[in-house]
C-alpha positions, 0 to 999 in steps of 0.5 A: 144405476140411473134413476130410470133404472131404479124406478123400474121405468124404461129409457132409450136403452130398453127395459131394465134387465133383472139382476140375477138372483143369489140362489140362481148365481149359486146354482150356476156356480155349483153346476159349473164346478169340475168337482162333485159337490153336495151339502148337508144341513145340521140335521144331515139333510141334503141341501145342494147337489151339483151336476158333477155329482149327478154325473158321478152317481147318476142321481139328479138334484131333484132326487137327491135334495131333501133326503136325509143322508145317503142311507138307502140310496147312495150308500149301503144300509150297513155303511150308512151310519158310519158314512153319516157320522164321519161326514157330520163330524166335519162340522166340529173339526178344524179345517177339511177332512179327507175320507174315502167311501164306497157310494152307490150309483143309481143303476146299482153300481159302486164307486169309490170316491175321495171326499173333502168335507168341512163345516159351513158356518151360520151368521152367528158363527156356529156350525150350520151344516157340512159341504162335501166335495168328492171325486172318483178315486182313480181320477184323483189318483191320476191327478196326483200321479201327474202332479208327482211326475211333474215335480219329480221331473223338475227336481230329480230327473237325470236329464234336462226338462224345459217347458217352452211357451208358445213364444218359444221362450223357457217358462220352467226348467229343471236343475239339470237343464239349467246346469247344461245351459250354464245358467240359473233355473230362473235366470233364463226364464222368459228370455229368447233361446238365442240368448242361451244357444248360439249355433243350432238355435235356428234348428232348435226353434224350428223343431219347437215350432213344428211341435206346436203346429204339427205335434211331436216327431216320431223319434228323438232328435239330435241337435248340435248346439254351441252354448253361449257362456256369459262372461266368457270370451267370444273365442270360447265356445262349447259345442254339445249334442242334445238328444231331444224329445218333444211333447205338445202341451194343451190345456185340459180345460178348453173345449178345443185343444189350446197349445200352452207350449212344448215340453222339451226333454233332452240328454247330453250325448256329446261324448257318445256322439264324439266317440262314434264320430272318432270311430267312423273317422278312424275307419275311414282314414284306415281305409284311405291309407289302405287304398293309397298304398294299393294305388301307389304300388301301381305307380312306376315313378315313386314321386307320383306315388308320393302325390297319390298318398297325398291325394288320398289323405286330403279326402275329408281331412284338408283343403290343400297340401304341399310337399317340400323337400330338404335341399340342404341342411346347413343352411336349411333350405326347402324346395317345393316338390308337389302341391295341390291346385290353389284354385279349383280342386284337383289332383296334386301336381309335381312341380319343378323349381330346380335348386331355388328354395321356397321363400320361407321366413325364419320361424315358418312352421315348415322350418320348425317342423324340420328343426324339431323333427316333429309335427307343428300346428299353426292357426290364424288368430281367431280362426278367421282369414286375416290380411296376408297371414296365408300369403306371408307363409307361401300358402293359398289364399283363405288358409286359416289352419296348417299342420306340418308333418316331417318326412323321415326315411332311413334315419334322416329328414327328407322334407315336410308335408303341410296340410292346410284348411280354410275357415269353413273347417275346424282347427287341426287337433292331436288326432289329426297330427297322428294321421298326418304322421302316418301319411308322412311316413308313406310319402317319405318312403316314396321320396327316398326311393325316388332319390335313390333311383335318381342317384343310380342313374 
């Protein structure tokens, strides 16, 4: 402090401002507390009473300070001796003492409060009084329930719980969430969600940002994500479906709601969703087979009936397809019979190349299919378009996945049907092969009928 300040004179900054008095500072601190607080001297006389105590019981500081204990005003006379004794006993007990009392309000009502009291020591270290902080029991129970709920969610919950801060980074997560993301409970904290989630992170971050700005959605949201597994190859991915609920977190201490982040609760429903999708897919494919059979029955030319089966099978299943028929078995030669347009989508077309075989190299999936008399799947490395991979196999440009199913009728192989997918689709799976074989049976019957009619002529 400058000399002018110490001497009490004024300078160019104006007159000296008085430093706050210790008693004023103490009163401000007590009145700013969220808990009700009172204090007693060694004789049990009330020495301090803050605003929260006035709010709970209705007695002002002027009415409370100077009274001897609570008798006759804040407790019933029958309870006054017990309450006074238990409060003053805190002067000679170690630590804090917790009690519950029924206190009287100024308007005659009763309030059950939970108190925490402890000794106040004088300069000589001897007990000089007692301070007592108290709150309504229901408010304390609500607080304890909230704490207990938080601890239970982060320890024992059977679903993932993540607290995401305002920067959309995990701040706290429970063990279930950590296991679902393939990380430790602390390893993911403070990291961007993009470090943990690959595909689907944009949708997830959009949902979190919406909750921060507008509040939670009215119903749970299902988000499909691909997890990033540390230490695994780039080709290994794990796609999961998380049914997610969100709540916006705001500070209870601020006058206006201040967003602290988002509480994100999720449950892995991948298996259930996959079962639903498989059931819906099975229903659709069964309907397609039924429709194809009815449409093919109206075709006069059995070869056209074969293309009808092919067209109905393509819907939602593949991008292109070709039918190759066996021209000779020794050596094995295949002749193209029908194909979908390689450019714009359209119905399958019958093609005629006479006796010229399709130029398939040794080991081609279609040739393997005939030799094994079973389905064969093939895919470009990494599931991406690579050089001349499709062209070398006589397939349309952009083909990445192939599934060949053998055409058999009356105990003999009549050809191969090949379904093709581009990079925008996933690879063929075992269930796809079963469906392709069901289609192949119908195509083979139509081809065999076409051959029989041609032989009769």
